[in-house]
C-alpha positions in Angstrom: 24.0 2.6 -4.2 22.3 6.0 -4.1 24.1 8.9 -2.5 22.6 10.8 0.4 22.1 13.8 -1.9 20.1 11.6 -4.3 17.9 10.3 -1.5 17.4 13.9 -0.3 16.3 15.0 -3.7 13.9 12.1 -4.1 12.4 12.8 -0.6 12.0 16.5 -1.6 10.3 15.6 -4.8 7.8 13.3 -3.0 7.2 16.0 -0.4 5.5 18.2 -3.0 1.8 18.9 -2.3 -0.4 16.1 -3.3 -4.1 15.3 -3.8 -4.9 11.7 -3.4 -7.9 9.7 -4.6 -7.9 6.3 -3.1 -6.6 3.7 -5.5 -5.9 0.1 -4.8 -2.2 1.1 -4.5 -0.5 0.6 -1.3 2.6 0.3 0.7 2.8 -0.9 4.3 -0.4 -0.8 6.3 -0.6 1.4 9.4 -3.2 2.0 12.0 -4.2 5.6 12.2 -1.3 7.6 13.5 -1.3 11.3 14.2 -2.8 12.8 11.0 -1.8 16.4 11.6 -3.8 19.4 10.4 -4.8 19.7 6.8 -2.8 22.2 4.9 -3.7 24.3 1.8 -3.2 22.3 -1.4 -3.8 18.9 0.3 -6.9 17.1 -0.9 -7.9 13.7 0.5 -7.8 11.1 -2.2 -10.9 9.1 -3.3 -10.4 5.8 -1.7 -12.4 2.7 -2.4 -12.1 -0.4 -0.1 -13.8 -3.6 -1.0 -13.8 -6.7 1.1 -12.7 -9.7 -1.0 -12.5 -12.4 1.7 -12.3 -13.2 5.4 -9.6 -15.5 6.6 -9.7 -17.5 9.9 -7.5 -16.4 12.7 -7.3 -16.8 16.5 -10.5 -15.1 17.9 -11.2 -12.3 18.2 -8.9 -11.5 15.3 -10.4 -11.7 11.8 -8.0 -11.3 8.8 -9.7 -9.2 6.1 -8.5 -9.3 2.5 -9.3 -5.9 1.1 -9.0 -4.6 -2.5 -7.8 -1.0 -2.4 -8.1 1.5 -5.2 -6.4 4.9 -5.1 -6.0 7.7 -7.7 -3.8 10.7 -7.4 -5.5 13.2 -9.6 -3.3 16.1 -8.6 -0.3 17.4 -10.5 2.1 16.5 -7.7 3.4 13.3 -6.1 2.1 12.2 -2.8 2.1 9.3 -0.2 -0.9 7.2 0.6 -1.0 5.3 3.9 -3.6 2.6 4.7 -4.0 1.4 8.3 -3.3 -2.2 8.9 -6.1 -2.4 11.4 -9.8 -1.8 10.8 -11.4 0.6 13.3 -8.1 1.4 15.1 -8.1 4.8 16.7 -5.2 7.1 16.0 -2.2 6.2 18.2 1.3 7.3 18.8 2.8 3.8 19.3 5.3 4.2 16.5 6.9 1.8 14.0 9.3 -1.0 14.8 10.2 -2.3 11.3 9.6 -1.9 7.6 9.1 -4.9 5.3 9.5 -4.0 1.6 7.2 -6.0 -0.6 7.7 -6.2 -4.4 5.2 -6.9 -7.1 6.8 -6.4 -10.5 8.2 -2.9 -10.5 6.0 -1.8 -7.6 7.3 -1.5 -4.0 4.7 -1.7 -1.3 5.8 -0.8 2.2 4.4 -2.7 5.2 5.3 -0.8 8.4 5.0 -3.0 11.5 4.4 -1.8 15.0 1.6 -0.3 17.2 1.0 2.4 14.5 1.4 -0.1 11.6 0.3 0.8 8.1 0.8 0.2 4.4 2.4 3.0 2.3 2.8 3.7 -1.4 4.0 6.7 -3.3 2.0 7.9 -6.3 3.2 10.1 -9.1 1.0 12.8 -10.5 -2.1 11.2 -12.1 -1.1 7.7 -11.0 -3.7 5.1 -10.1 -3.1 1.9 -8.2 -5.3 -1.1 -7.4 -4.0 -3.4 -4.7 -5.8 -6.8 -4.4 -5.9 -8.8 -1.2 -4.4 -6.3 1.2 -4.5 -8.0 4.6 -6.1 -5.8 7.3 -6.6 -7.1 10.9 -10.0 -6.7 12.7 -10.3 -7.3 16.4 -13.9 -8.1 16.3 -16.4 -7.9 19.2 -18.7 -10.9 19.4 -21.9 -10.3 17.5 -20.5 -7.8 15.0 -20.6 -8.9 11.4 -19.7 -5.6 9.7 -16.0 -4.5 9.7 -15.5 -0.9 10.8 -13.9 1.7 8.6 -10.2 1.8 7.9 -8.1 4.9 8.4 -6.5 6.2 5.1 -4.1 9.1 5.1 -2.5 11.2 2.4 0.6 13.4 2.8 3.2 15.4 1.0 5.8 13.6 3.0 6.1 11.4 6.0 8.8 11.4 8.7 9.4 8.1 10.6 12.0 8.2 13.4 13.3 11.4 12.0 14.0 9.9 8.5 12.0 10.8 5.4 9.9 7.9 4.2 11.8 7.8 0.9 14.9 6.9 2.8 13.1 3.8 4.2 12.3 2.9 0.7 15.9 3.1 -0.4 15.0 5.7 -3.1 12.6 3.4 -4.9 10.4 5.5 -7.2 6.7 6.4 -7.0 4.1 4.4 -8.9 3.3 6.1 -12.2 0.4 5.5 -14.7 -2.1 2.7 -13.9 -0.8 -0.2 -11.9 -2.6 -3.3 -10.5 -0.9 -5.7 -8.0 -1.9 -8.6 -5.8 -0.5 -8.2 -2.3 -1.1 -11.9 -1.6 1.6 -12.7 -4.2 4.0 -9.8 -3.4 7.6 -10.9 -2.5 9.2 -9.8 0.8 12.5 -8.6 -0.6 14.1 -6.7 2.3 13.6 -5.2 5.7 14.7 -2.2 7.8 14.6 -1.9 11.5 13.7 1.4 13.2 16.6 3.5 14.4 17.7 2.5 17.9 15.4 -0.6 17.7 12.2 1.5 17.8 9.5 2.3 18.2 9.9 5.2 15.8 7.4 8.1 15.8 5.4 8.8 12.7 4.8 12.4 11.5 2.7 13.4 8.5 3.9 16.6 6.7 1.1 18.4 5.0 -1.3 15.5 5.4 -4.7 14.4 6.7 -6.6 11.2 7.3 -10.2 10.0 7.1 -12.0 6.7 7.9 -13.0 4.9 4.8 -15.9 2.3 5.0 -15.3 -1.2 3.5 -17.8 -2.3 0.9 -18.6 -5.9 1.6 -19.1 -7.8 -1.6 -18.7 -11.1 0.0 -22.3 -10.9 1.1 -25.4 -10.4 -1.2 -26.3 -7.4 0.9 -23.1 -5.4 0.1 -25.1 -2.3 -0.5 -26.5 -2.5 3.1 -23.0 -2.8 4.5 -21.8 0.1 2.4 -24.6 2.2 3.9 -23.6 1.2 7.4 -27.0 -0.5 8.0 -25.7 -3.8 9.5 -26.0 -4.4 13.2 -28.2 -1.3 13.5 -31.9 -0.4 13.7 -33.2 -0.7 10.2 -36.4 -0.3 8.2 -37.1 -1.8 4.8 -40.0 -0.9 2.5 -40.9 -3.3 -0.2 -43.0 -6.3 -1.3 -43.9 -9.1 1.1 -42.8 -12.5 -0.2 -42.8 -16.1 1.1 -39.6 -18.1 0.4 -38.2 -21.4 1.4 -36.0 -19.6 4.0 -39.1 -17.8 5.4 -41.0 -14.6 5.1 -39.1 -11.8 3.4 -39.5 -8.2 2.3 -38.0 -7.5 -1.1 -36.7 -3.9 -1.4 -34.8 -2.7 -4.5 -34.3 -6.3 -5.5 -32.7 -7.2 -2.2 -34.5 -9.8 0.0 -34.5 -9.2 3.8 -35.7 -12.2 5.8 -37.8 -11.8 8.9 -36.4 -13.6 12.0 -38.6 -16.5 13.2 -41.3 -15.9 10.6 -41.9 -18.9 8.4 -44.5 -17.2 6.2 -46.5 -14.0 6.1 -50.0 -13.9 7.7 -52.9 -14.6 5.3 -53.5 -11.7 2.9 -50.1 -10.0 3.3 -47.9 -11.9 0.7 -47.6 -9.7 -2.4 -48.6 -6.5 -0.6 -46.4 -3.5 0.1 -45.1 -3.5 3.7 -42.8 -1.6 6.0 -40.6 -3.8 8.2 -38.5 -2.5 11.1 -36.0 -4.2 13.4 -32.2 -4.8 13.7 -30.4 -5.8 10.5 -27.9 -8.7 10.8 -26.0 -11.1 8.6 -27.2 -14.6 9.5 -26.9 -18.1 7.9 -30.4 -19.2 6.9 -29.9 -21.1 3.7 -27.6 -24.1 3.5 -24.7 -23.9 1.1 -25.2 -25.8 -2.2 -24.2 -29.4 -2.0 -23.3 -32.1 -4.5 -23.9 -35.8 -3.7 -23.5 -38.6 -6.3 -23.7 -36.2 -9.2 -26.9 -34.6 -7.9 -26.9 -30.9 -7.0 -28.9 -29.7 -4.0 -30.1 -26.1 -4.1 -28.7 -23.6 -1.6 -26.9 -20.3 -1.3 -23.3 -19.5 -0.4 -22.6 -17.0 2.4 -25.0 -15.4 4.8 -28.4 -13.7 4.3 -29.8 -10.3 5.5 -32.1 -10.9 8.4 -34.2 -8.4 10.3 -34.2 -9.4 13.9 -37.3 -8.8 16.2 -39.3 -7.6 13.2 -42.4 -5.5 13.4 -44.4 -4.6 10.2 -47.2 -2.6 8.9 -48.9 -3.1 5.5 -49.4 -0.2 3.2 -52.8 1.4 3.7 -53.2 0.2 7.2 
């Protein structure tokens, strides 16, 4: 067992100024809590979030499996917190419980409650990649693009008046380069908030920013990363006719025109500018196999421009 003095020393070490760059490392997920003002010496990490899969749940909940990458390029240790809810606004609901998840020598903290989040400590220069981190998204009907996820970095975190290192029972920070799969992490122990919770969350020398999720489950991941889905959109490219209908191909990406089976005579092959609202839609059936024969198709959804209007180059 670690003494109180040892825990205090560990908490003090992790309280040193930190600069985070988002790795895929994590500890319990938490919706954005009060981020607190940025302080000198605190730099937001580079965070990369990539959507690996969507899992069914009771509507309107969608369970997102997200790959997280984070790098602490500073010379001091720091904490990285990833919200467990996509698009959740900062809230003071607090934390009810910690679930400690273990993957090899790495401990990932999953803090449950209205202000839930994942947390991980990174040593100087450490990098972590966390595959399949589950993030909840309460989706409005018609939206196909997950909103950004709040990611925070801090010198230290106080939960219910206790340093976060105490919640981790003195387990050390991640050092070097580490990759874990959250889907296979073991739940090794739990800790309830003092007094039964909810316990308030306070970041010490920290800040938070919303990080967009790059959706690689769709062929149009670049459009999602730019934030183009479910918004007014214009594509400039070459008009092409395909089995799924008329499309404009821009930078190698096909955008199908809603309700247009083929381009009017003389337009196919020309440069065009198409405007409308960009959506993910299922136009092409999935590939199928029957009796050893393979039917052509495409997995996933396609990029579709709804209510399209267009103009050919030179007109």
